[in-house]
N, C-alpha and C positions, 0 to 999 in steps of 0.2 A: 048669557051670550058673546057672543065672536066678534071679536073685531076682523077688520078685511082684509083681503089676503095680500093687497098691496104694502100694505105695514108689516103684516106677521111674516111674510115670507121675502123683506125685502136681502138679507143675508142670505137666503137659499140656506142649500143644507151645507151643515160644517159649519167651523168656524168662523166669523167676521176678521181674523187675523188678529186682533189685539191681545189673544190671552194671553200671552209670553210677556207683554207690556202690563197687562192686569197683576200677573202675581210678582213679576220686578217691582212693580210700585207700592205692591199687598209689604213685600220684604225690607222695602226701604222703610215704608212709613211705620213698619213693626221695629225701627231704631236697628237694621241689621245693614253693614256698609259694604251698601249695594253699589256701583260705576253703572251710570246709567247712559249706555250709550244707544238706546233707544228711539225719541222720535224724535224728527227735526226741528227742537225749538231749539234756541238761540240759548246759549249760558248766558250772554251779557239779557237785561233786559232793556225794555224801550227809554231811548235817549233820555232824561230829564227836560231836552228844550223844548220836545215832542208834546212831553208830559203836561210842561208848562201851557203852553198853547192850547193845551186841549183844557186844562182848568180855568185860563183866563176865558175859554170863548162860553164854558158853560159859567161862568161867573157872569160874563155878561150878558145870558139871559138866552144864550142857544139851545135851548131843554127842551123844547118843544118840538109838536109834530114837523118834520125838514122835509122838503122834495122827494118825493119819491123814485123818481131817476136818480137822483143826487144833484147837489146844490149847484147852481150852475159853471161857479167857479172852478171845483174839484172836477166837474167833469172837461171844463175848459180843460185843464191842468193834464189831465190823464192823458184825455187827446195829443196835449201836445207832445206830451214824454214819447206818446206812439208811434206818432210822426217825426219823431228825432230818432227815436232807437232803430224804426225797419225802414221809414222812407217813405212811407204810406201816407199819401194827405189820409185826417183823422179829424174830426170834429167832434162837438161835444154830442149831434146827435146819433155819431153811433157810438155814444158809452152810456153803460147807467152801470153805478156806483152800486154794491151787492153787498151780503153780511160775509165776505171773507170769502176765496175760492170757491170754499166748498158750495157755497149758495150760488155762484157762479154757473157751474158745472150742475146747476141743479137746473138751473134755467135755461138753460144751454139748451139740455136735451128735452126737456119740455116742448122748446120752438123746433127742435129739427125730428120728434121724433109722437106717432100718432101710440096709442096702447097698442101694442102685438105688435109694431116693428122691430127689426133686427137693429141694434146699435151693436159698432164693432168697438173693440180696443184692444190693445196692446200691452199682451204679458210679455215679462212680468208688469206691473201696474200697482201705484198708490189702491192704497187696504179701501178705499170707501166706491173705487170707479166701478165696479159690478152693481152694488148697493143701490147707488144713486140710479144707475139706468132702471133697476128693477121698481124703485123709489117713483117713477115717473109712469111704470105701466108696459114699457120697453120689455125687450128682450136680451141679454148680454151674450155677445159672443167673441171671446177672445180669442188671440188671432199670438203664437207664440214666436217670439224673439229671441235669437236662441246666442248661447256666450260664446260658442267657439264661431260668431258672427258679431262678435261684442256688441251684443245684443242690438245691433242695428234691424230692424224690423225689414223683411223683404214683401217688397212692391206683390211680386207677384204671390206669396201667401194671402197677404187682405186681398189682392183679384180673387183668388179663390173661391172666397165665400162672400164676395161683397154682392154681389147681382139679386136686387130687391131689398136692401141692406138701406136703411134711410142717415145714418150717420158712423162716423169714426173720431174715436176720440182717442189723441197722443197727447207725450206728454215731454218735451224739452226742452229746458238740461233737465233727465229724467232722474226720479223719485220713482226706482228704489235705487237702481246701479249707479247714476251719476255720469249717464254716458251721453252726450249730444250727438244727436240724429245729424247728418252731413246731408252736405245740397243734394247730393246722388238718393240717397234717401227718403230726400225732402220731396223732392221732383217727382220720382216714383210716386210715394203717396201723394201727389196734386195729381198727377196720373189719374193715378188709379180711379179718386174722388171724381175729379171730370167725365173721366169714358162710365162711372155708376150715376150720377148725379147723386152723390154721397153732401152731406153736412160737413166738415169738417171741424171738430171742434178739439184747439189747440189749448193744451195749459203749459203756461209759460212763465209761472210762479217764481221758479229759478233762473229767471234770466240775466238777472244782474249777481248771478254765482258761475261763471266760464272763466273756468282755470289753466284749460287749451283750446287751442283753437277760435272756433265763432261760433255764436249761435244766430239761426237764419229765423225768423219767426215765417211759416207757411204764407201767409198772408200775405208777403214780398211775392209771390212767384205768379206770373201769368196768370189770370183769370179765376184769382182764388179771392179777392179780396169777397166778392159776392157770396159765397158758400162757408166763408170760416169764419167760425166763435172763436175767438181769443178771449185767455182768461188771463187775468193778472190779479197780483194781492200785496199790501202792502206788509203779509205779516213775514215774509221772508225780506225782499231787498229791503223792510223798515225795520225791522224788529217788532214788530205790533202786533205780534199773532192775538191776544186776547183783546183788542181791539175789532178783531171781526172787519176787517172794511177791504174788499177786493173792488172788481168789477171785470163786467165783458163787455168787448167788444166785437161790435157784428158792423152789418149793411142798415142806414136809417129806419126801413120800413121795418125792422124785426126790434126795434127799441120800445116803441107803443107798446107791443102784445106783451114783452117781457115785464114793464112795469104794470101792466095789470094784472099780471101775474104776484109779483111785489106787492103790490096792493092787497090784494087778497094770503098773503102769507106773511113780513113783518113788516109789510108796513114802514119801509124806508128805516134809513140806517140813524140814529142819531146825532143831530148837529152838531154837536161840539165831536164827536169824535172826526165827522167831514169836514168840523173845520181845522183840527190836528192834522188831518193827511193829507190837506192842502200847504200846511204848513210845512210839514216835514218833505214834497215834493219842491216846493221851495227850495232846499236846501242842496240840490241837483246830485247829482251824478255820483261826484266825489263823495260824499256823504253816504252812495248808496252803496261805495266801494268801502269806506271804512265797515260797514254791517259786516261785508262779505271777507274782509281780510282775515279774519281769526281760521276760517274755513281754507283757504288758501294754502295759508302756515301749517296746519294741520294735514294737509293736502302735502306739501314735502315733507312732513314727518312722515306721513305714511309710508311714499317712494322709499324712503331712506333705510326707514326700518324693514318691509317689504323685501327692499332688493338686497337684504342679508339671509335669507332663508330660501327655500325650494320647497316648502311641504303647502302654502296657503300662495295659490293664486289670485290673481285681482283682473277686474274687471277694467278698462280703461277710465281713471279720475280725472277728468274733462270737468266738471261741472256739481253743483249741488252739495250738498255737506255730508252727502254718505260714502263710505266703504266698501263695494260690494265684493266681499271675499268669499272663492271659491274652497270649501273643505272638504272634496271628495274625495280627497286623500286618506282621511279618516275612516272612511269607506259608513259612515254616519249620514244621516239628513241633517239637516239646516233645523228642521226642530230639535232632535236629539241635541247636536249639537249645542244650539243655544243651549238648550235644560240642564246639561250636564256643564258646561262655562256655567251660568249663573248657580248652579250648585256646589261645583267646588272651587271658583274660582271669586266668587260675589261680581262678575261681570254680566252686565246684559246687553243682548244684542238682539237685533229680530233676525228668527228664521227667515229664512228667503221663503220660505213656502208660506210665508205670510201675505207674499205679493205676485203667489200663480205658479205653474207648476213651472215655467221654464226659469228659474231662480229658484228650484228644488238644485238640496246641494252646496249651496250658497249659506250665507247671514250676510245683513247688512249690520253694517255699525256708521251709528251715527256721530259724527266728530264734534260733538257739542257739550266739552269738558273742557278745563283750562290745558294750554300745551302738555305741560310735564301732566300731570294726569293722562291724559290719553295715550302720549307716546308710552310710560308704565301699563296701560293696560291691555295696548297694541302688543306689546313685547311680553306683556305675560298669555295674551290670547294664542299668539303662535307659537309660546313653548306650548301651550296647552294640547294644542293642533298638533304639533309634532312627535308630545306622545301619545295622543291617540292615534296617529298614524302609523307610529310602532310598535302600539300592541294590534292594532288592523293586519300588520304581515306578520 
């Protein structure tokens, strides 16, 4: 018996982008002293006060089926947060609670695309993006954002392939590059979406991790609220990665059909986790800033160390928990560099090629270990690159 093409071809041809991470994790599990700078997961776990709220909710009996679009109080709290942060009036009827940001991306593409439709996305991209598009039966179309442009996508490049497409997915602050899209970039994107009747799917899970400049949600731009799905998650803002709770915000008339989708997939999020998320949101913006503070510190560490050398270049470190490093002076691909770095220095990073064509010759470094260990690993990485560059000469 054969399984469906929709599932068997989610990855497409080649790797799913996670091979290097799996190899590094296997080495670490075997007892090797690998410094993992691979995945974007906090080195501190969910705050005990949030876990206590989760425990109390479960103990009180909120362990049965919960409201599928989300418990009313949580949807209201999310809507209030979105209104506060964006200035766009948002109500509970604009919000559905999802099993993390990934589930929200899946729902958004189901809402925007029919089978066979073209769905656009920006390269470099988070590794699941093309597979998410294939999983709903749509056809992924990548648009390159170039290193020489600071990885800001060009509206003209999007417009060149937009005719007949149904959706465009963007991510700012960006994973993997750490770049925050400028107002000019977002206004260009908004114009392309309106000119070509595209849904915009805006992944904003790193909206609390802004270190330079400002994050602008494209939903705030004129004419965009009615054609934008905004993705949020408690994973990055509150270090609740394993809880799998996020949301999608969109026009009110789309939430009902997406609730039907949730009914036929995960049937909602456990009530005690929703209660914990509600409590976490009640802690306010200061708590969210405290969760992001370690990455802001490590950004400063990165800038200080990188300023002392001239071999490795880097993308603007404006947001998120990553440093995107250009290692082309070594004459190595990101894949080859990451493999050699793991073998010779026991430092695990992600090859740029895991995130698309535009990040070739780069590596992504997750700032997810303690400050001193991070600084030591980054210095060793740069020394390693310098040795490889001398060999290349």
